[in-house]
N, C-alpha and C positions, 0 to 999 in steps of 0.2 A: 366373288360371285358375279354373275352376269346380270346387269340391270338394263332393261330395255324400255325406252320411251316410245310407246307404240304410235304416237302422233305428236305434232307440235302442241305445246301447252302454254304458249305465249311467253316463253322464256327468251331472253336476248341471247345472241350468239356468245357474247362474253360470259353470261351466266352459265351456259351449258359447257363452254370450254373450261371454265374454272372448276366446275363440279367434276367434269371428266378427268381433269388433271389430278384433283384431290383423290378421286376413286382409284385411278391408276397407280398413284403413289402408295396406295394401301392394298395393291394387289387385285383390284376389282376391274371390271370391264363395263363400259357404257356404250350402248348401241342406240342410235336415234333414227327416227323416220320423219320425213318431211310431208307425209300425207296421212290421212285418216283411213284405217282399214274399213272395209264395207261389209264384210261377212265373217262368219266363224272361221272359214278356211284360211282367210288371209290373216286373221288374228293369230291362229294357231301356227301358221308358217313363221310369223314374226316372233312368237313367244315360246315355242315348244321346248327350247333348251335354256330358257331364262329362269333365274332365281327370283327376280323382282321385276314386275311390270308396272308401268305408269300410263295412265289414260285419263280422259276427262269423263264423258257421259255416254259412251256407247256400251252396249250390253256385253257383260262377261258371263257366259252361260256355263252350266255344268259341263257341257261338251268341250268348251275351251279349257276349263280347269282340268278336266280329266285327261286332256291331251298335252298337259304341261307338267310332266312328272317332277321337275326340279323346283316348281313354284313354291316359294316360301312367303312372299309378301306381295300384296297389290296396293300400290299407292295411288289413290284416286285424287286427281287434281280438280276436285269439285267438292261442294258442300254435301250435296245429296249422294247417296250410295245405293239407292234402291235398284239400280241397274246391275249390281253385282250379286251373283248367287251366293249369299252368305251361308246358306245351309251346307252347300258343298264345300265352301271354304272352311267352315267349322269342322266338317268331317275329316278334312285333310290337314287340319292345323295350320291353315294359311292365314296370316295376319292381314287384315284390311284396315288401312288408315285413310282418312280423308283430309281435305284442306280446310278444316273448320275455321270459319270466320274471315276468310280472305275477301269475300265480296259483300260484307255486311253493309257498308255505306253505299256501294254502287247499287245494290238491289233496293235498299230503302229509298234512295233518291229516285230510282226509276218508278217506284210505286207512287211517289208524289207526282212525278212527271205524267204518269198515266192518268191520275186523277184530274190534273189540270187540263190535260189534252182532251179528255172526255167532257169535262164540265164546260170548257171554253170552246169546244169544237175546233180545235187547232188543225187537225188533219183535214177536215172538210173545208175549213176556211182557206187553207193552202191550195187545196184542189180547185176551189172556185176561182181563186185569183189566177191560177194557171190556165183555167178555161176562159179567162177574160170575162168573168161573171161578176156579180155584185155581192154585197154583204147581207142581203135579205135572209131572214130566218136564222140569223146567227146570234140570237140572244142567248148568252151563256149564263152560268151560275158561278158564284164565288165559292172558293174553298173555305174562306174565313167563316167561322161560326157554325160550321157543319158538325153534326155528330158522326164520328167515324168509329166504326166497330172494327177493332183489330183482332183477328183470329190467329192466335199464336204469339206469345210474348217471349220468344227466345231472343237471341242477339239482334236479328234483323227486325223482328217486331218491335223491340225496344228502340232501335235506331229510328224506325218509322214514327213511333210515338213522339220521340224528341222533335222530329221535324214537324209533325202535325201540330204539336203544341205551339211551336214557333209561328205557325200560320193562324193561330187562334181557334183551333178546333177543340171541340169537346170529345174526349177519347173515352170509349168504353171497350172492354176486352173480354175475350173468352180464351182460356188456355188450360192445358193439362196441369201445368205448374203455375203457381201464383207468385207475383212479385209485389213487394210493398209499394204503396202509393198509387195503385192502379185500380180503377173501378171495374170489377169483374162481374159479368152476368152469365146466365145460362145461354146457350147458343140461340135458342128460339127467341129469347128476349132481345139479345143483341141484334138479330136480324130484323126484328120488327121495329126497333128504335133507331136504327142507323140510317143516315143519309148516304153514307158510303161504307161499304164493307171491303176490307183489305185482308188478304190471306197470306200468312207467313208460317205455315206448318210443313213438316216433312210429310212424305207420302208413306203411309203404312196401312195396316188393316183397318185401323180406327178412323183414319182420315180419308181413305179412298171414297170418293163421291160423298164427302161429308156435306157438301152443298148440292142439293138434289131437287127434283121436281116438287117434293112436298114442302121443303122449307124455303125454297125460292118464293113460294106463294105468301110467305110471311113478310117479305120485304115490301117497303113502300113503293108505290108506282113511280115515284120520283127518284128512287135510289139508284146508285150504280155500284158495281162490284169490280174489284181489282184483284188480279191474281199474278203475283210474281213468285209464287211457290212452285209446286208441281202441278201440271195440267190436270191430272186425274183426281185432284182433291175436289174438283167440280165435275158434276155430270154435264158434259159439254153439250150434249143433245138437249137436255132439259134447259140449260142456260140459253141456247139458241131459241128454243120455243118461248121462253120467258121474255126475251128481247123482241122477238117477232110479234108476240101477242101483247106487248107493252105491259107485262106484269112488272117489269123493272125498266128503268130508263136508259141504261147504258152499261158498257163493260170496257175495261182496259186490261188486256191479257198479254203477259209476256210468255206464257206457256199455255198450251192446250194439251189434249190427250194423245197427241203424236207430234213428232218433231217435223218442222218444215223440210222439204216442200210439202204443202198440204194438197190433197186432191181437189180438183176443180169443183166438185160437188160437196165439199166439206160445209156442213150446215152453218157454222158460225161465220163463214165468209159472206153470207147473205143477210146476216143479222144487222139491224139498224143501230146507229150510234155506238159502234164497236170498234175499238182500236186493237189490232193484233200485232204483236212484235215477234221477231223470230228467235225468241229465247236468248236475249242479250243482256239480261239484268246484271250478270256478273262481269260483262265485257267492258272494262275500262282499263286504261293503261296502269292506273294505280293498283287495281285489283290483280292484274296479271303479275306485277312485280311481287306483291305480297304472296300470291299463290305459288310462284316459283320458289320463293324462299321457304315456304311451309313444306312443299313437296320434297325439296332436296334435304331439308332438315329431318323430315320424317324418315327418309331413307338412311341418312347418316346415323340417326339415333338407333334405328333398327339394326344396322350393321354393328353398332356398339352395344347391343343387347339392352337398349333403353328405349322402349317403344312409346311413342306419343300419338295422340289422335286416333287410337284404335277404336273401331266401331263394331267389332264382333267379339 
């Protein structure tokens, strides 16, 4: 079979060479690219005769899938997979696998980092020092003792809870599935009681804009919201309004409802007390090593008729 890495996935040259040798020894072919495709036409050009394709988080549309007649598997080097047209994949019996769990610790740690950054005004403090200014108006807030509402208690949510408890926080949660030893509330109750709300849910029909204009009003004026999940789980325009109108006090966002670069007039860019990162929650050296291993293992198992991490 022909396996195509449509873009770099953070794998070392040695990792790729070893995997390529293993595949070739078993009669398969590995093709790699050192840049990210920017449109369907380029994706199709790279994929049209491939049996297996590997990618991170760019969109694979029905148009792409329909122009890849040999396609049997899509290996997503990412936890989320809402950028893949699963409906078309299912119609064509194409297996889709993800890299489940590779970035659990890196995303959980960044969520804590964003909390502290917003609470202690780290970004603004750095900016003032570089402007040769003073520390006036930089009275911060401690994380210790705060009530943190964790939305989503999958692997990343649970990892975040472990870190929050180490900081001495009181944790409450809302999730589709319940885990023992966690105090679960309804979403509206969680929002009204939390000093900090942190999101760790996948994007689907139920979670799309689950945080919106109506329930943002339930949050404390002193509260902050953290999103290291998918950007669209929050209504970003409503969040910007809530920040500008001081309905809530701050936000730390690794994701928004579009990937950077953002347009100059993007509303959240002018929101006060807001830290926006360029979707790097997963991006650590440790996570990249784990991701490479999972992606290559997913492919090897598929070739041996033993599928793992299938999401469709």
